[in-house]
Phi, psi and omega in degrees: 000126173270161193266152172280125187224135163211136182266002183271115179288160176293134181296151177300147183283123181264171178300142182129197184299138178290136178301144175300320179217134177231130183231131180217132174059041187277131175232144165227117180241127179262135178131182183287138177051054184300331185293348180281349185271305185303134173078010179237172175304331180299333183292339181268359180288149171304153184306315184291319182288323177301317183291322180293325186273329184236347186076010184259157177228128176269119176265324177231123190240107166056048184272133174221135175196169172230151176238122178281156172304130179088350176283142169254119185248127185249129177257120179242151179169171181293158172305133181080010179275001178102010184295310180297323174301316181298311179301321180286333172294328178296333179249005180061026166291331165241125182287127175296153175277324182207164175110178180241147172225124179231127178255112186043046175088354185266133183283103183291328182284344180270350183293135181271182186302318182292319178294323175298320179300315180294321178298317182291330180286324191243335191241336185249142166220144183232128173255112182277157181299331178253032169078312178075017175282146181279117190295335183272002182245147176299162177303313180305314182288332175293315182292331183275351194298321179298322179290323180299311181287341171285343178100016181287134177308153185300312183298320183289318180293328180285324176301309183298320181293319177292328176299315181293317179297322179293325182300324180254021173077018180257018172302134180098350179259002190302324186266003177281158176260156184312319182284357175263359183275148177279118179282324182292337179262005177076016184292315180299318180297317184290323177299322176297318178298313183280338169307316180281334186267344187303329182277003182058055185287160172289331182220148170242122175262110190249110184264108168071050180306316185292350173280354184286350176103169189287338182300312179300317181301316179296318184295315183290320177295319188281330185241348186057038192283318182298325179281355170279345179289151189282072181274077191241358196239005182096109188235141182241134185235139170264107180266081183275000000 
């Protein structure tokens, strides 16, 4: 795996709207004593030499960027370049080695376990490359799952789930299970999208939409469905 690298730091915050997401000096190093690499001469070693000397691999190297409210921000790169690792660092599904993360001015790296749970229930949503739908639950209950763990009553969460399914043209698929959905027509992919959006999150981390296949592309182009989703709060996409 090669590392995701940018030497452009996140610009200083000027007066005006607070960025939806601000990242500065973000590193993820795998291996023993990873904190010894960022900001030292070890960081400048070639990949093979660094691994030989320390046993470490740098997956994300000194990344900095900001995402404005309403902006769609795309991370592009070759397979294995660290895009998914970067996105998982943003929500601390993978713990960063160094750097700062601020969500609407809130320090994500300083959040404790309770705060992270609340952020993941209310502010973050993730669309994984392999959809992440629960195979033993109907499509309706999959889409409503985030609301369920938030404590939303059954009737209210099912109403919201049906609204989201209607938005992406999946009315009539509510009682199917994930393995019964058509992948070629993009149904599984769209169910995964509304699974993430049903809780009205502040951010959508979208890993590898283009890997979802041509069916979704046809669906999106034909109906403009994905852009009907409320992408209004600053969204980061891994365009793998």
